[in-house]
C-alpha positions as MATLAB code, in Angstrom:
seq = 'DSWYKYHEEIQKTFAGFPSAQAAAEEAVLNIWSQKHTISMSDFFGGYQESCPVMISIGIKNEKETIDDIQKRLNEGFKIIKLKCGLDVESDISRTKKARSVIPAHCRLILDANQGYSLKDAKKLLNTFNRSEVDLIEQPVDRKDLDGLRQLHKMNTIPVVADESVVSIDDAYHLLTNDYVSGVNIKLMKCGGPINFLQIFYLAKRLNKTIMLGCMYETNISITTGAHLALGLPIDYVDLDSAHLDFYDDPTTGGAKIEDGIIRIDDKLVIK';
ca = [
     102.717  129.484   95.051;
     101.538  126.983   93.055;
     104.246  124.604   92.430;
     102.256  122.748   89.527;
     102.260  125.766   87.818;
     105.908  125.616   87.984;
     105.873  122.105   86.681;
     103.986  123.150   83.234;
     106.350  125.817   82.888;
     109.718  123.885   83.446;
     108.290  121.142   81.182;
     107.570  123.374   78.448;
     110.503  125.688   78.832;
     112.996  122.995   78.728;
     111.326  120.218   76.635;
     113.365  117.879   74.786;
     115.695  118.125   77.486;
     114.532  116.101   80.605;
     117.550  116.470   82.923;
     117.448  119.979   82.811;
     113.697  119.589   83.739;
     114.732  117.760   86.420;
     116.919  119.716   87.828;
     114.634  122.948   87.910;
     111.752  121.170   89.038;
     113.782  119.725   92.029;
     115.193  123.278   92.761;
     111.395  124.542   92.951;
     110.521  121.663   94.970;
     113.080  121.937   97.419;
     112.279  126.015   97.802;
     108.587  125.119   98.333;
     109.181  122.362  100.529;
     111.830  124.451  103.040;
     108.992  127.497  102.734;
     106.399  125.496  103.872;
     108.474  123.486  106.304;
     107.666  120.105  105.186;
     110.271  117.536  103.991;
     109.705  116.419  100.577;
     109.508  112.877  101.457;
     106.822  113.962  103.483;
     104.964  115.632  100.383;
     105.409  112.892   98.397;
     103.768  110.550  100.911;
     105.971  109.931  103.984;
     105.879  106.211  103.342;
     108.820  105.457  105.555;
     111.944  107.043  107.256;
     114.601  104.480  105.605;
     114.736  101.839  103.198;
     117.192   99.284  101.544;
     119.121  100.138   98.472;
     120.806   98.005   96.145;
     124.294   98.276   95.274;
     126.196   97.457   91.645;
     128.811   94.776   90.697;
     130.768   95.503   87.485;
     131.421   93.312   84.626;
     134.740   91.365   86.111;
     136.156   87.928   86.354;
     134.510   85.583   88.671;
     136.989   85.734   91.621;
     137.255   89.476   91.450;
     133.088   89.299   91.116;
     132.662   87.255   94.298;
     135.210   89.495   96.385;
     133.403   92.337   95.167;
     129.835   90.815   96.232;
     131.539   89.697   99.711;
     133.005   93.088  100.306;
     129.299   94.735  100.083;
     127.475   91.835  101.833;
     129.977   92.854  104.563;
     129.078   96.319  104.580;
     125.390   95.363  104.958;
     123.943   95.413  101.482;
     121.042   93.138  101.139;
     120.460   93.930   97.638;
     123.374   93.281   94.718;
     123.122   94.124   91.395;
     125.370   92.105   88.851;
     126.072   93.823   85.866;
     126.070   91.686   82.613;
     125.610   91.486   79.020;
     128.981   90.956   77.144;
     128.878   87.189   77.276;
     126.124   84.857   78.358;
     127.613   81.767   78.921;
     130.284   83.615   81.257;
     127.213   85.786   82.572;
     125.433   82.500   83.950;
     128.551   80.992   85.493;
     128.955   84.541   87.210;
     125.117   84.651   88.027;
     125.678   81.107   89.704;
     128.391   81.818   92.127;
     127.301   85.021   93.010;
     124.037   83.248   94.028;
     126.165   80.728   95.821;
     127.530   83.394   98.232;
     124.535   85.569   98.386;
     122.743   84.364  101.459;
     118.734   83.455  100.780;
     117.646   86.519  102.571;
     119.423   88.792  100.245;
     118.316   89.884   96.726;
     120.350   89.350   93.401;
     119.330   91.450   90.524;
     120.769   91.516   86.807;
     121.365   94.574   84.794;
     122.249   93.620   80.971;
     122.031   97.173   79.790;
     120.715   95.931   76.248;
     123.286   93.642   76.085;
     121.886   90.298   74.598;
     120.249   89.202   71.729;
     117.135   87.618   71.849;
     118.326   84.079   71.598;
     121.323   84.643   74.354;
     118.515   86.646   76.541;
     116.289   83.445   76.307;
     119.153   81.131   77.159;
     119.944   83.225   80.544;
     116.220   83.405   81.414;
     115.879   79.549   81.050;
     118.721   79.085   83.264;
     117.413   80.778   86.584;
     114.120   80.895   88.156;
     112.528   83.647   90.633;
     114.072   82.475   93.904;
     117.347   82.621   92.449;
     117.313   86.189   90.607;
     114.425   88.812   91.470;
     114.822   90.549   88.165;
     116.637   91.281   85.330;
     116.742   94.910   83.482;
     116.842   95.261   79.999;
     118.079   92.552   78.839;
     117.854   93.464   74.798;
     118.168   96.504   72.750;
     115.693   99.232   73.742;
     113.854   99.398   70.564;
     113.238   95.197   70.542;
     109.851   95.903   72.192;
     108.516   92.544   70.914;
     111.462   90.711   72.265;
     110.944   92.365   75.812;
     107.356   90.952   75.596;
     108.714   87.477   74.713;
     110.915   87.265   77.781;
     108.147   88.764   79.754;
     105.748   86.102   78.660;
     108.315   83.424   79.545;
     107.257   84.206   82.821;
     110.797   82.986   84.204;
     112.910   85.891   85.527;
     110.531   89.591   85.589;
     111.672   91.831   82.804;
     111.971   95.155   83.741;
     112.513   97.832   81.279;
     115.215  100.697   81.869;
     116.352  102.254   78.449;
     113.246  101.679   76.781;
     111.690  103.844   79.237;
     112.567  107.837   78.661;
     109.104  109.377   78.684;
     105.669  109.069   80.249;
     104.524  107.854   77.070;
     107.038  105.244   76.950;
     106.033  103.985   80.278;
     102.460  103.897   79.468;
     103.028  102.041   76.560;
     105.029   99.329   77.802;
     102.964   98.885   81.093;
      99.499   99.121   79.438;
     100.149   96.812   76.852;
     101.993   94.373   79.431;
     105.476   94.162   77.529;
     107.292   94.048   80.916;
     107.040   93.146   84.530;
     108.081   96.555   85.664;
     110.304   99.937   84.806;
     113.331  101.354   86.073;
     112.241  105.257   86.403;
     114.947  107.925   86.519;
     114.351  111.491   87.529;
     116.938  112.267   84.459;
     115.063  110.521   82.114;
     111.630  111.146   82.666;
     112.039  114.911   83.492;
     111.783  115.246   87.187;
     109.802  114.445   90.301;
     105.899  115.037   89.193;
     106.805  113.040   85.936;
     108.345  110.287   88.211;
     105.026  110.219   90.411;
     102.731  110.046   87.044;
     104.580  106.933   86.101;
     104.708  105.361   89.774;
     101.117  105.499   90.204;
     100.735  104.343   86.444;
     102.732  100.960   87.573;
     101.505  100.929   90.803;
      97.782  100.661   89.268;
      98.530   97.896   87.016;
     100.713   95.856   90.146;
     104.017   96.201   88.027;
     107.450   96.192   89.884;
     108.503   99.897   90.206;
     112.469  100.598   90.692;
     113.947  104.082   91.189;
     116.991  104.606   89.350;
     119.681  107.132   88.738;
     122.161  108.285   86.224;
     125.479  109.525   87.130;
     124.597  112.237   89.587;
     125.671  114.341   92.524;
     124.344  114.776   95.988;
     121.480  117.176   95.333;
     119.944  115.227   92.794;
     120.240  111.904   94.466;
     118.898  113.282   97.894;
     115.502  114.248   95.766;
     115.629  110.566   94.590;
     115.964  109.511   98.225;
     112.901  111.681   99.290;
     111.040  109.980   96.556;
     112.086  106.656   97.692;
     111.291  107.299  101.391;
     107.929  109.182  100.484;
     106.797  106.306   98.366;
     106.317  102.246   98.464;
     108.979  101.757   95.826;
     109.751   98.203   95.169;
     113.589   98.531   94.285;
     115.843  101.579   95.221;
     118.822  102.033   92.960;
     120.505  104.941   94.239;
     124.206  104.164   94.399;
     125.651  106.894   92.073;
     128.203  108.962   91.515;
     127.673  110.809   94.791;
     129.388  108.066   96.458;
     132.575  108.891   94.660;
     132.502  112.901   94.655;
     134.790  113.473   97.627;
     134.782  117.357   96.495;
     130.831  117.482   96.138;
     130.054  120.836   97.351;
     127.094  119.669   99.481;
     126.596  118.268  103.191;
     123.681  116.525  104.497;
     120.853  114.942  102.210;
     121.048  111.404  101.500;
     123.098  109.171  103.502;
     123.909  104.959  102.665;
     125.074  103.268  105.473;
     124.578   99.424  106.130;
     122.811   99.128  102.978;
     120.112  101.635  103.967;
     119.379  104.827  102.584;
     117.909  107.806  104.664;
     117.807  111.420  104.679;
     120.426  112.435  107.454;
     120.099  116.081  107.627;
     119.037  119.083  105.403;
     121.009  119.502  102.219;
     123.304  122.539  102.452;
     126.038  123.883  100.234;
     129.308  123.814  101.831;
];
């Protein structure tokens, strides 16, 4: 009946395959929570019943970018993530245009997905301040840890690591040595909810920004992420994944995004 023993066995059995670790552990925790009639969000901490979720805007020309942002704002989203990283000059222009149409009470985040050289990343970070852009994710290559630290020390826009953080050890190294302002933690990268919790509490103790992210995932996994988002005081929730596109998803209930807010709509069941 000890879920932590299952955690240890799952980590050992699927060592080197974090997505498999996450899938197995999510299944065990779902069964455990149903057996003990406690929701996973309450099990993780029961912090809130709903929370804002961000929505991503892909790399497009300026008109398409603005049109997409306006559409998402009209849908109720208040946290816009703008993908960038191909060309710093056009990204600076797109970001300025985006900020001009996004209301002051709404947030703007940039995600470069390792796209910039250190020189270009510095140029972008010197262009904006925290009142314009909340943070930037992974501006340089995942292996360029010194570059991340240089950008972090500029103290302009907070720098959050994504691809540079795969394991608990990665998170520990970057956070305790002050390479970045925060980390984007993904269940499919870190190996499941229990590993997520270890990174979360480390980041919280160090007063670092915490983002809950996702890969291209179905409703089952996104619902586990939603339980974590509702169970804990996470700074940014990034769960706008493939489940929004899967019209033939074999589940009902679970995570629901409406008006830019994510909540657990109902018990997750297989059709």
